[in-house]
N, C-alpha and C positions, 0 to 999 in steps of 0.2 A: 269161598269167600278168605280175602289174604292180608294180612300186614306187610306191605313193601318198604323198602326206600334205597334211594342211589345216593350217595354221599362221594360228589366231585371234586379233589380234595382240588384247594389254588397253590399251596404250598407246598413243598415238597414235601412228598410220601415221610410220616413217621409213626411207623407201626404200633407206636405205644398208644397213639393215640387212635390210632385206628382201634386197639384193644379198647380206651374206653367209652368210643363211640360205639361199638357193638355193645355192651353190657347196657348200656345207656341206653340204646334202641333195644335193646329186651327188652329191658322194663317194658317200653312207653307200647309194643306191639303185641306182645305175649298174648294178651287176652283177644287179640283178633284174629291169632291165629294160634290157638293151643298145641294141634296136634303132630304138628313138626316145625322145627325152623334149619334156618339154615344162613350162613356168611360166607362170601365168598371177595375175594379182590384181583382186581384184571386192570395190571396199569395201575393209574392211579385216583381206579374208581370201587367202592367200596356194593358190595349188596347184599341186600337181606330181606329174607322171606320168611313168612311166621304161618300159616296153611290151616284154618280150617277144613276140614275134606267136606265138600256135597258134589263130586262129583267124580268118575273116574271106580276104577275098582278097590281101589285101595288110596290112602293118599299120597298127592306128588311134591317131594323136597322140592322147593323154591328158596334161591334161583333155580332153575335149570339153565342148561349149556347144550349146545347140541352143533357141530360146524364149527363155524363164525361169531353162531347165536348166544346170548345170555337174552334169559326172558323173563320177567316179572307180571305179573295177572291179579287181579286182584278185583273176581267178578264172576260173572256164569257168559259164556255163551251158548243160545240155547236151539241156534240153525246148523251146527257141526254134525257132517255126516253120518259119525259115530255116535255118535250122542251121550249114554251113560255108559260106555265100553271102557272110553278112555279120558282121563283126567283133558279139562279146557289147555291146561301150558302146554301139554304132553302133544297134545293135537295142534296148536297155534303155531309151536315150534316147527313140529316139520311141515306145516305149510309154508314157512317163513324161508325154510332153510334151500327151499325150491329157488326165492328169490336170488335174483341177480341185478339190478336194481329197487330205484327208490319208487317207481314207476312198477314194478311186482310190490313194490309193498303197498301201494296204495292202493294196488288191486282187493287186496286180502280184506283190508278195513274198512273198504265201500262197501263190502257185501256181510259186515258180522251181522249180529242181533243178540242184544242181550247188554245187559249193564257189565263193565266194565271199565278198568282204569289199567292202564300198562306201561311197562318202560324194557325195551326193547335195546339191545347196544350189542352193535356191528365189534367183534373185534378188530378183524382188517382193515374199515375205515374210521376205525375209535371215535367211530358220531354214534349218539346216545338218542335216541328215539321216546316220548311217552306222550301220555293223552290221556282226557276222562270219553268216555264213550261222546256221543255227539249230544245225547237227550242229558248228559253231566250224572248223572243220576248216582257215584262212586267218588270217593273222596279223593284227590289227590292231590297237595300241597307242594309248594316251591317257597323254598327261603333259602337265606343265604346271610355269610359272616365274612368276617374277615378271612377265615382259613377255606372253607367250601363252601360248594352250593348242595343242597339237597332237596329231592322230589321224592315224596313220600308220602303214608298215609295219612299220622298224625304229627303233627311240630312236635320237632325237637329243642324248641328254644324254652329259653325259661322265661321267657314275654319280658325280660325287662332289658337295661342296658342300651347300647348306641349303636350301628353299625349290624343293626340287626335285622331285617324285613324279612314276611312271613306273608303269606296271600295264597287264597284258593284258589289252583291254577281253571281259566276258564275253561270253555267245553267248546274250543273253536277250529279243532282237528288236531294233526297230528305236529308236532312238535321235535324239531333237531339242531341239534348242538352235537358239536365235536369237542372232546373234552381238553383238546388243546385249548381252543377258547373257547370255554362254556359262558364267556358274558354275550354271546352273543347267540340265535339262533334265527330256524328258518320255519314258517310255517306252512304247511298244506291245507289250510281252512274244508272246513267240513262243506260249508256253502261261501258264496262270492260275501266279498267282504261288505259290513255294514258299518251303519256308524256305531250300535254299539260293538262292536268290535272292536275298533280303530279303540274305542276309549276303556276299553279290557285290555286292550294293548299296552296303555299308556301307561294303565295303576304298574304295567310288569316293568316298566324302564330302570325301577330301582335294581331289579337284580340281572335281568333278561333286556339285550336290544331285541325287540322281535320284527322280521322283514317277511312280509305274504309273499308266498307263490303265486304264480298266475297259476299254478295247477290247483283246481280245486277235487278232496275226494267228491263228494257228490253223491251219499249214498241214495238207492231211486227213493225210502221210505220215506225222507227225512223233509222232502215237502207235500205241504196235503192235496190228494190226488182228489178229483174231480167224483163227485158222489153218483156212482153207476144209477141210483132210486130217481126220482123224479123231486120237485120240489113238495117242502109244506112248509105254511108259516104258522108256527103258535097261536101268535096274535092271533091273526086271522079267524082261525077256529077257535080261539077262546073267548073273542067276541060274543062270537055267534052261540054260544052256552056257557051260558052267566050261574049255571048251579057248580062251585066247587064240591061239593060234594059227590058225584057223577061225573066232573072234568073226567077222572083217568078213564072212567068206561069209553066215554066218548072219546076221546085223542084215539086209543085204541081200537075203536070200528075206522081209523081212517087208516084204507089199506098203504099208501103209502108211508107211515110212520109207522106203522107194523111190521111190514117187509125192513126197514130202516133198524128196529130194532132188533127184529131177528138179526140181523148181520151184527147186528155191535153184541150181540149176547154168544156169535159163534167166538166172534175174535175172541170177546173177555175169556169165556171158556177156553181156547186153544190157551191163553194168555198164563193162567190161574193154571189150569195142568203143568204147563212148561215147571210154573215155579213151585207147585207140591210134590211132584213126580223125581227134579234130579235132587235128591239129597239120601243121603246112605238111609238103608232101612234102618237105622238106630238112632235113638234118642240120645239124649247127652247124657246121660248115664251109663248107657249099654256099650254103649261105643269103646267106652274104656276097656272094656271085656272082649268084643264080639259078642254078647251075649246075643245066641239066635231068639228067633223067635217075640220078639222086642216090641209089644202093643200097646206103649207109650205112647204120650204127644210128639210126634215129630215136627210138623205146624204148629203158630201160633199164630194168634190175631190181635193184633191193639182193636181193641173193642169198645168206643164210647158209646154203642148203639145205636150212632147214624147209618144215614144212607148205605155210605159208601163201605163202612166194612162188615156191614148185614149182609151186604150183598156179595160179597166176596166169599163172607162165610154158607152163603148158602150155593155158592160155587167149587169153594173148595170142596164143600159135604160131595159132591158128584166123583171126587177124584181122589181123594184120601182114602185107605184101604179104607173100609166101614170096624176093622175089629180093632183100629188104634181110634185114641181119642183126639179131640181136639179142644187144644186151650186157649180161651179167651181172658182175652189180660185187661182188666179196667181198674187205673189209676186216678184215685182221690189223694187231694191235699189235705193237711190241714189246714183253716183258714191263716187268712195272717195272723189277724188280732182274735184267735180265739178265747171268748172269757169264759168258758166252764167246757161239759163232755163235748167232746170231741165228735162233729157230726157227719162222719162218711159219707152219709146219702147226697152227694152234691148235685149238682144237673146231670151231668154225664154217668152217675151210678145210675140215677133213675130211668133213665133214657136206656142204657145197657140191661137192664135188669127188666124193664119191657119189650126190648128185641128179642131178649133171649127168651122170653117165653115163647115169644111169637117161633123161635127157629127150630122149640122141641115139636112144638105143634106140624111143624113143613119136616122138620128132619126128624122121627121118633125113633129111627133104629142106630142115629148118635150118640155115643157119648161127648158130651160136650162140657168141658169145663171152666166152669166160669170161676175165675180169679179173681176177689177183691185186694188189691197191690193198695194198702193206705200208709201214709208218708206224714209223719209228723214233721214240723216245722224242723226242729232240732236232726233231726234225720240226715232230711232235706239241705241244709246249711252244713252242715258236716260231710258230706258226700260233695256237694258245692266245692266246698275251699278247698277240700284233699284231694277233688279228683275229677272232676264233672268239667269242670271252667277249665282244663287243658284239655278237654277232647272238644270245647265250641271252637274254642279259639281255632280260625284267626278273629271267629266271627263274635263283637261283642256287645248286644247290647240287650237290655234287660229283656229286646221279646226271643233273641236268641237262646236268653239265659233259662226264660221258663218252658220255651220248647226243647231246646237240648234234656232240661232234668228231664221236661214229664216221659221223653219217647227214652230217657236210662232206665227210670225208676221202673215206667212198666216192663218195657223189654230185658230188666234182670227174674221179669217173672217172681220174687217173693212176695207173697200173699195168704188168701186163704181161700178155702175151697170146700163149699156148705160146711163154713164154720172151722173146719180142719187147720193147720198151717201144710203151706202147699208153695213148691216151686217148679215151675216150669221147667220140663225137662224137651221143650222143644230146640231143632238147628236150627228153624227159618220160619221168622215172622213174613208175616203178610200185611202190611200198612197201604191205607187206601189214597197214599199221596198224588196230585195230581187232578183226582173228580173234580175239587175244585176250579182249580185253574181250566180244567177244559169244559165243562160242562155249565161254570158260572153262578159257583156257589158261595161268592163272599159279598158282603152287605155293599162293600166298594164299588161291585159291580152292580146292582141295582142300583146305587146312587148314581152311575155315573149313565144308569138311562134314565134316572126322573132327573139331574139336576141339567140335564139340558135340555134348553128352554123352546129348540126349534122343533123341524119335522120329528115324523114318526123315523121314515130316514134315517133323517141325521140323529133324534134317539141312539139308532141301529148301530150307528158307524159310530158315534162314542161309546157305545158300551164294546163295539168291537176292537176298537184301540188297548180300550182297556183289560178285555180277555187275553190279547197280544204280548201287553206290557206282563203281564202278572205270568203268563204262556214264558217269558226269556227270559225271565229272573228267577225261575223256579231252582234252577242247578245253583244260587250262588244265595239266595236266599233260606232255601231249606236242605236240599238232596245231602250237599256233601258234610254238612252236620249233623243230619240223620245217621247217614251212611254212621260216623263216626263214635257215637253215642250209644248207639245198637249193638254194630259191631265188638264192642268194648265187651258186651256180654257174651261173649260165645255164639253168636247168634246173627246168622245173613239176612238183613234185612230184606224183601224183594215186593216191589212195587207195583201189580196188576197192574193198575190202568195207565201205567209210565212206559210202555209196549210200542213198539215202533209200529207196526199194522194198526194197536189201537186209533194212536195219536196221530196216523194218518189221516184215516177214516173218519174221527169227529173232530180233527181242526180243517176238514174239507166240512164242514157246515157252517154256515150265517147262524152268525148268533140267533135268529128270532127260531132255529129250531134245538138248541139247544137247551134255553130257560125261556122264562116267561113275564115277566116282573109287574106285571098287568094281575097276576095273581097273586098272592100271597104268602108270604114268609111261608117255611116249610111245604107249601105247595110248588110256585111257580120256578125258584131258584134250583139248580140242578133238576130243571123237569122232563128234561131227555131220561135222565137218567132214574129221577123216579118211576117214568113209567117202566127203564126197564125192569126195575125193580118190583113194583105191581105185575107186572110177564110174571114174574118168576115166581109170584103167590103172595109176595109180602104184603101187609093192610097198613099194619101201626107206624110200619121204620118209613116207610113211604110218605110221612107226612112229620115229621118229626124236625123240627126246626133246624139250621145249622149253628151250629155254637164255635165259637175258636176253644181248643183244646186247652186254651192258659187258664178263660174263664169258664167252660166245663168243668172240669177238674178242677177249679178254687183253687190252681198254683199262682196265680197273680192276683198283683194287685193295685186295683182298677186305679187308683189316684196317680200310678205310674205312669209316666209316659215309654210305651212300648218301643220307641224308634232312640230313644237316650241309652247313655254309655253305660255298659254294667261298670258298676265297682267291683263288683268280684274278679273280670274279667280284665285286665290289662295287657 
């Protein structure tokens, strides 16, 4: 994980300005990368990197320079051939150093797997390349003012004044600009142009004019693959079995469903293994002295008690050293208009306690640290005004504010464990992002199916369109913001459900193979995922109703419109 920036000056290079930018950006990004940092200048471009050490035998300072290349990388590459022997940055720049043209560069990016954002500079051509991975998992912003164009992890602007523009870089492909003419960009798209791509590029016109290359990068895994297993239909099977108490056992008796879940769990285990294994064998405390035999928590899970995070916990248990504890972090907020003593037993706290008891029975050898993070309204407002709003920006709705604050306080991990003050020492935070979008977990998915007055086939088409829409807007609605707020707490967020092989597999399913809305809430939504949890031994967690984080933690005021612009983030 890294905080990165690239500042392309539009005016004559001013060394004093560089120093001022360096100091401000250091203050902005140092929380993302406390282990080391570096700032260098090439021609009229300033590069900086702030590294949180996660892969390799020792921290690699960024930016890294090799031959004619300068590289900044924020994220993880999980399919490199040397894995944890060297850092991702060192591995990637050695690959790039063999490139003689853009086609060679595109071929490298075509084969990368893992969440990343990247800035690459070719000194000889004066070209700057930058991108978010095809699934848009890590933050990268692009902004401009009268003096420069900046590409960076967090916004540098003060959010006020004129002639200043900031937006999240859409994960459309690899952008290329020449530093001599930085107002025009060429885009090598991940996939063929779509109407949504054109809309995203129109938003960028305030900063860059973007032309689309005819050359697509087209990673093989990006398009849904055809299922190897035969077709199954939850609606047909559930209509033949009316007992909701035994519906899971009945469905798992189906050979095709059982095989599909088995394949999914293999993919999920691989994804979780990657995300808990590739991190130093030190917690955030012991890494300062490289204290040997660290047995503190290095992995934490944002834990609402729902099916998504509970599955991640039970699978992570298989791959985390059994002598290490795992932190389960649950956050609760003081009610917006609390009148007396604060009740911290919000809905998500109650669900989490229930699922925690189930985990302890299924994994009795593991030490689980159940961390209760309790946030008063005063602390929430103080941190939001002084700090968190800058991380959420340029997103600015009431919903962004609620979710951004919830993830920030949870990932900070300051709370109580067994009644004692506790601070999570984990360097990696697992989050369940993407599960609702993949498996049909939102109320709007159920509504899309039910409000259609047509045939059953037309209802499924309506559901399919809603699922596709949610999936396409996940990077712009959630992922960049969540990366910014979690990384600010010196932690790397990793989302096992949003992994290349998993998304390719699940998105090849028809809607009737992911969820079934003739079944009640807490059963039919995310039915395939609930069956997977049931197969893993979970029982209570598989029947908990989906609750939005902002309501389950009670951070949100239900009287507010989630889509309204927040007055705190301007």
